[in-house]
C-alpha positions in Angstrom: 17.4 -1.5 -10.7 14.1 -0.2 -11.8 12.4 2.8 -10.1 10.3 0.8 -7.6 13.3 -1.3 -6.6 15.5 1.7 -6.2 13.2 3.6 -3.8 12.3 0.6 -1.7 16.0 -0.3 -1.4 16.9 3.1 -0.2 14.0 3.0 2.3 15.2 -0.3 3.6 18.8 0.7 3.9 20.1 -1.4 1.0 22.5 -0.2 -1.6 21.1 1.6 -4.7 22.5 2.1 -8.1 21.8 5.9 -8.1 19.8 8.5 -6.2 16.1 8.0 -6.4 14.0 10.7 -8.1 10.5 11.6 -6.9 9.5 15.1 -7.8 5.8 16.1 -7.4 4.2 16.9 -10.8 0.6 17.8 -11.2 -0.1 20.9 -13.4 3.2 20.2 -15.1 2.0 16.7 -16.0 -1.4 17.9 -17.3 0.4 20.4 -19.5 2.7 17.8 -20.9 -0.4 16.0 -22.3 -2.1 19.2 -23.3 -5.1 18.7 -21.0 -7.0 21.2 -18.8 -6.2 20.8 -15.2 -9.9 20.5 -14.5 -9.9 17.2 -16.5 -6.7 16.0 -14.7 -8.3 16.4 -11.3 -11.7 15.1 -12.3 -10.9 12.0 -14.4 -8.4 9.4 -13.2 -7.7 8.3 -16.7 -6.3 11.8 -17.6 -4.2 11.9 -14.4 -2.8 8.5 -15.2 -2.0 9.5 -18.8 -0.1 12.6 -17.5 1.8 10.7 -14.8 2.9 7.9 -17.0 4.0 10.5 -19.7 6.2 12.5 -17.3 7.6 9.4 -15.6 8.7 7.9 -18.9 9.9 11.2 -20.4 12.0 12.1 -17.4 12.7 8.7 -15.9 11.1 9.3 -12.6 11.1 6.5 -10.1 7.4 6.9 -9.2 4.0 7.9 -10.3 1.5 9.6 -8.0 -2.2 10.0 -7.6 -1.9 13.4 -6.0 -3.9 16.2 -7.7 -5.6 18.4 -5.1 -6.6 18.4 -1.4 -10.3 18.7 -2.0 -11.3 15.1 -2.6 -12.3 14.0 0.9 -14.0 17.3 1.7 -16.0 17.1 -1.6 -17.3 13.6 -0.6 -18.2 14.9 2.8 -20.4 17.5 1.0 -18.2 20.6 1.1 -18.7 23.2 -1.6 -15.8 23.0 -4.0 -14.9 25.5 -6.7 -13.5 24.2 -10.0 -11.2 25.9 -12.5 -9.9 25.1 -15.9 -6.2 25.5 -15.2 -5.9 25.4 -11.4 -6.6 22.8 -8.8 -10.1 22.6 -7.3 -10.4 24.6 -4.1 -12.4 24.8 -0.9 -14.6 28.0 -0.7 -13.8 29.0 2.9 -16.7 31.4 3.2 -19.0 28.4 2.6 -17.2 25.9 4.8 -19.1 22.7 5.5 -18.4 23.0 9.3 -18.9 26.7 9.6 -21.4 25.6 12.3 -19.4 23.4 14.7 -22.5 21.4 15.6 -22.6 20.0 12.1 -19.7 17.8 13.0 -22.0 15.5 15.0 -24.2 15.0 11.9 -21.3 14.5 9.4 -21.4 11.1 7.8 -18.3 9.2 7.0 -17.8 9.1 3.2 -17.3 5.8 1.4 -14.0 5.9 -0.5 -15.5 3.5 -3.0 -18.9 5.3 -3.3 -18.4 6.8 -6.7 -17.2 10.2 -5.6 -13.8 12.0 -5.9 -12.2 9.7 -3.4 -13.2 6.8 -5.5 -11.7 8.5 -8.6 -8.3 8.6 -6.8 -8.6 4.9 -5.9 -9.3 4.2 -9.5 -6.2 6.3 -10.4 -4.0 4.1 -8.1 -5.4 0.9 -9.7 -4.8 2.1 -13.2 -1.3 3.4 -12.4 -0.4 0.0 -11.0 -1.7 -1.6 -14.2 0.2 0.8 -16.4 3.6 0.8 -14.7 3.5 -2.8 -13.3 6.3 -3.3 -10.8 8.7 -0.9 -12.7 7.9 2.3 -10.7 6.6 3.0 -7.3 2.9 3.9 -7.1 2.0 6.6 -4.7 -1.4 7.2 -3.2 -2.3 10.3 -1.3 -4.4 11.5 1.6 -4.7 14.7 3.7 -3.3 15.1 7.2 -5.3 16.0 10.3 -5.1 19.8 10.3 -5.1 20.1 6.5 -8.3 18.2 6.2 -9.8 20.0 9.2 -9.0 23.2 7.5 -10.8 22.0 4.3 -13.9 21.2 6.4 -13.9 24.1 8.8 -12.0 26.8 7.0 -8.2 27.5 7.5 -8.5 30.7 9.5 -11.2 29.3 11.7 -9.5 26.0 12.5 -6.4 27.9 13.6 -8.5 30.0 16.0 -10.2 26.8 17.2 -6.8 25.4 18.3 -6.8 28.1 21.0 -10.5 28.8 21.5 -12.0 25.2 21.4 -9.4 22.5 21.5 -12.1 19.9 22.5 -13.8 20.5 19.1 -10.5 20.3 17.3 -9.9 16.9 18.9 -13.3 15.6 17.9 -12.7 16.8 14.3 -9.3 15.3 14.2 -10.8 12.0 15.3 -13.2 12.1 12.4 -10.5 13.0 10.0 -8.0 10.3 11.0 -10.7 7.6 10.7 -11.8 8.9 7.3 -8.2 9.2 6.0 -7.3 5.6 7.1 -10.4 4.3 5.3 -9.3 6.2 2.2 -5.8 5.0 2.5 -6.9 1.4 2.9 -8.8 1.5 -0.4 -5.7 2.9 -2.1 -3.4 0.3 -0.6 -5.8 -2.4 -1.7 -5.8 -0.9 -5.2 -2.0 -1.2 -5.4 -0.4 1.8 -3.8 3.2 1.1 -2.5 3.3 4.3 -0.4 0.8 6.8 0.8 1.6 10.5 0.7 0.2 12.6 3.6 -0.3 16.3 2.9 -0.6 18.4 6.0 0.3 21.8 4.7 -1.7 23.7 7.4 0.7 22.4 10.0 3.3 24.8 8.8 1.1 27.7 10.1 1.0 26.3 13.6 3.6 27.2 16.3 5.8 24.5 17.7 3.9 24.4 21.0 0.4 23.9 19.5 1.9 21.5 16.9 3.3 19.2 19.6 0.3 19.4 21.8 -2.6 19.2 19.4 -1.5 18.3 15.8 1.4 15.9 16.3 -0.5 13.3 18.3 -3.0 12.9 15.5 -0.4 12.9 12.8 1.3 10.1 14.7 -2.0 8.2 15.0 -2.4 8.5 11.3 1.1 7.4 10.5 0.8 4.4 12.9 -2.5 3.5 11.3 -1.0 3.6 7.8 1.8 1.3 9.0 -0.8 -1.0 10.4 -2.2 -1.2 6.9 1.2 -2.5 5.7 2.1 0.6 3.7 4.9 3.2 3.8 4.4 6.9 4.4 5.6 10.1 2.7 5.0 13.2 4.8 4.6 16.5 2.9 4.1 19.7 4.8 4.5 22.7 2.6 5.9 26.0 4.0 8.2 27.0 6.8 8.6 24.0 9.1 11.9 24.8 10.8 10.2 24.9 14.2 8.5 21.5 13.6 11.4 19.5 12.3 12.1 17.4 15.4 8.4 16.4 15.7 8.2 15.6 12.1 11.2 13.3 12.5 9.6 11.5 15.4 6.5 10.5 13.4 8.3 7.5 11.9 7.5 8.3 8.3 9.6 6.5 5.7 10.1 9.8 3.7 9.9 13.4 5.0 9.6 16.1 2.3 11.0 19.4 3.1 10.1 22.7 1.5 12.8 25.1 0.5 12.3 27.2 3.6 13.4 24.3 5.9 17.2 23.8 5.6 18.2 20.2 5.0 21.2 20.4 7.3 19.0 21.4 10.2 16.6 18.6 9.3 19.4 16.1 9.3 20.7 17.3 12.6 17.3 17.2 14.3 15.9 14.1 12.7 19.0 11.9 12.9 21.0 10.0 10.3 18.5 7.4 9.3 15.5 9.5 8.3 15.1 9.6 4.5 14.6 13.2 3.4 13.3 14.5 0.1 13.9 17.9 -1.5 14.3 20.7 -1.3 15.5 23.1 -4.0 13.2 26.1 -4.5 10.7 25.1 -7.2 10.3 28.7 -8.4 13.5 30.7 -7.9 15.8 27.8 -8.8 14.0 25.1 -10.7 11.7 27.4 -12.7 13.6 30.7 -12.9 17.2 29.4 -12.7 19.5 27.7 -15.2 20.5 24.1 -15.5 23.8 25.0 -13.8 22.0 26.6 -10.9 19.7 23.5 -10.5 22.8 21.2 -10.3 24.5 23.5 -7.8 21.5 23.6 -5.6 21.1 19.9 -5.7 24.7 19.3 -4.8 24.1 21.5 -1.8 21.1 19.4 -0.8 23.1 16.2 -1.3 25.9 17.5 0.9 23.5 18.5 3.6 21.3 15.5 3.6 23.8 12.7 2.9 23.0 9.4 1.3 19.5 9.0 3.0 18.1 11.4 0.5 15.7 11.5 -2.5 16.0 14.0 -5.3 13.1 16.4 -5.6 12.0 20.0 -5.3 10.7 21.7 -2.1 7.1 21.4 -3.5 5.4 20.9 -6.8 7.3 21.3 -10.1 5.8 24.5 -11.5 3.9 24.0 -14.7 6.1 26.2 -16.9 9.4 24.9 -15.6 11.9 24.9 -18.4 12.5 21.3 -19.7 16.2 21.8 -19.6 16.1 22.6 -15.9 14.1 19.5 -15.1 16.4 17.5 -17.2 19.3 18.8 -15.1 17.6 17.5 -12.0 17.2 14.1 -13.7 20.8 14.1 -14.7 21.9 14.8 -11.2 19.9 11.8 -9.9 21.4 9.5 -12.5 25.0 10.7 -11.9 27.2 8.4 -9.8 27.9 9.3 -6.2 
């Protein structure tokens, strides 16, 4: 089996020859090709070079167009700060929707209009060209509250959930439409699966999540499925209180950060949900030993069962020792 066949077989409940391996690499990938992260995030050709390099070097089963969460907001007109060796970031003090009335005037960006969204679409197309059908190609979009935070400001949108839920609903409506347009362009460019990053959801309590965030995540997931693609949900942070809802979204893959125990996720999401993760990317994968990595992954395997993909709780840290990442790869290749 090649990497694409392996992942798709697992998602479809068919036998696989070994455990799939899909860690997130961004700054790590840029460093492996000795390029500034500014270039990796700005030029799809650099991103593709880095992704193909790490996929071939470590035998990953996928390549990904993920780089930073500021692409959609940038094309909406948000002020973005760029750095040589860190991802681009929203400047919250200059949030595009600091004035809520600006939402009514906000124009829907064109994902093929030559901006940062277009660059990601180009990355997907070039990844598909470079890896053919040998590896899974992953596109990426932001989830409802993550993108709302990029447009309104993180602290402000969290207050809005309580102070002005009507505005939040209007903003989420805009976001879901924008993200589905962005996803469609990536699917048409060759993406096999779309990752959805909704990190800000981890800062919302279970009640507000179920009432206000979950319905729009579900609409986004349903819309992605209507496009004929698969969905990988990635919510960084402490999501223990959200696990049941995350499992009800119907995503093909649910990533879990290291603060969300896999055994709890399995119990609350049921036996069929494919889980990904979730060793600590810093204390274990970066700062540990190969033996510690293997031990942590064995614990994950035991907790998650066979419906599981090998990976860390979040991004592989840029200065992760090569021998530790190779230990992760060896674990994925080992027989059950």
